[in-house]
C-alpha positions in Angstrom: 74.5 -187.9 -79.2 72.1 -185.0 -79.2 68.9 -185.2 -77.3 65.7 -183.2 -77.8 64.0 -181.3 -75.1 61.3 -183.9 -74.8 63.9 -186.7 -74.5 65.8 -184.8 -71.8 62.6 -184.1 -69.9 61.7 -187.8 -70.0 65.2 -188.8 -68.9 65.1 -186.2 -66.0 61.7 -187.5 -64.8 62.9 -191.1 -64.9 66.1 -190.2 -63.0 64.1 -188.3 -60.4 61.7 -191.3 -59.9 64.8 -193.6 -59.5 66.1 -191.1 -56.9 69.2 -190.4 -59.1 69.1 -186.7 -58.4 72.6 -186.0 -59.8 71.5 -187.3 -63.3 68.2 -185.4 -63.0 70.2 -182.2 -62.2 72.4 -182.7 -65.3 69.3 -183.1 -67.5 67.7 -180.0 -66.0 70.8 -178.0 -66.6 71.0 -179.2 -70.2 67.3 -178.3 -70.7 68.0 -174.8 -69.3 71.0 -174.3 -71.7 69.0 -175.4 -74.7 66.1 -173.2 -73.8 68.6 -170.3 -73.4 69.8 -170.7 -77.0 72.6 -173.3 -76.9 72.5 -176.1 -79.4 72.1 -179.7 -78.1 75.7 -180.5 -78.8 76.9 -177.3 -77.0 74.7 -178.3 -74.0 76.2 -181.7 -74.0 79.8 -180.4 -73.9 79.1 -177.6 -71.4 81.0 -177.9 -68.1 78.5 -177.2 -65.3 80.6 -178.4 -62.5 81.2 -175.0 -61.0 77.7 -173.7 -61.6 75.7 -173.1 -58.4 72.1 -172.1 -58.3 70.9 -169.4 -56.0 69.8 -170.7 -52.7 66.2 -169.9 -51.5 66.1 -166.9 -49.1 69.2 -165.3 -50.8 66.9 -162.6 -52.2 64.7 -160.1 -50.3 61.4 -161.3 -49.0 59.2 -162.2 -52.0 61.1 -159.9 -54.4 63.6 -160.2 -57.1 65.9 -157.6 -55.5 69.1 -158.7 -54.0 69.9 -157.7 -50.5 72.6 -155.1 -50.8 75.4 -154.8 -48.2 77.5 -151.7 -48.0 81.2 -152.0 -48.7 83.5 -152.6 -45.7 84.4 -149.4 -43.9 81.4 -147.5 -45.4 79.7 -145.1 -43.0 76.4 -143.4 -43.6 76.6 -139.6 -44.3 76.0 -137.3 -41.4 72.5 -136.1 -40.8 71.8 -132.5 -41.8 71.8 -129.9 -39.2 68.1 -129.2 -38.2 68.8 -125.5 -37.9 69.9 -125.2 -41.5 67.8 -127.9 -43.3 65.2 -126.5 -45.7 66.9 -123.1 -45.7 67.9 -121.5 -49.0 70.0 -118.5 -49.7 68.1 -115.2 -49.8 66.8 -114.3 -53.2 68.1 -111.3 -55.1 65.5 -108.8 -56.1 64.6 -108.9 -59.8 65.6 -106.0 -62.0 63.0 -104.6 -64.1 
């Protein structure tokens, strides 16, 4: 049995009103799959048991950038020597 987006939306709303949040979640996931390009029959057969949505606060404050953590054992590079920073090699005189 394939359902349209409108039918799934109505079913999800009814399940949420009845406090059946598991069914509402399944409907929401099917809607998301169909909007992503899956056919209704593919969305029906999809196994969403292992899918976990990102938890709030897992991203940076108000951004879409993930918080990056350095690899285990990584150390920041040493700071440059203040006596040599900004120094370049002497220039060779131009011929001509």
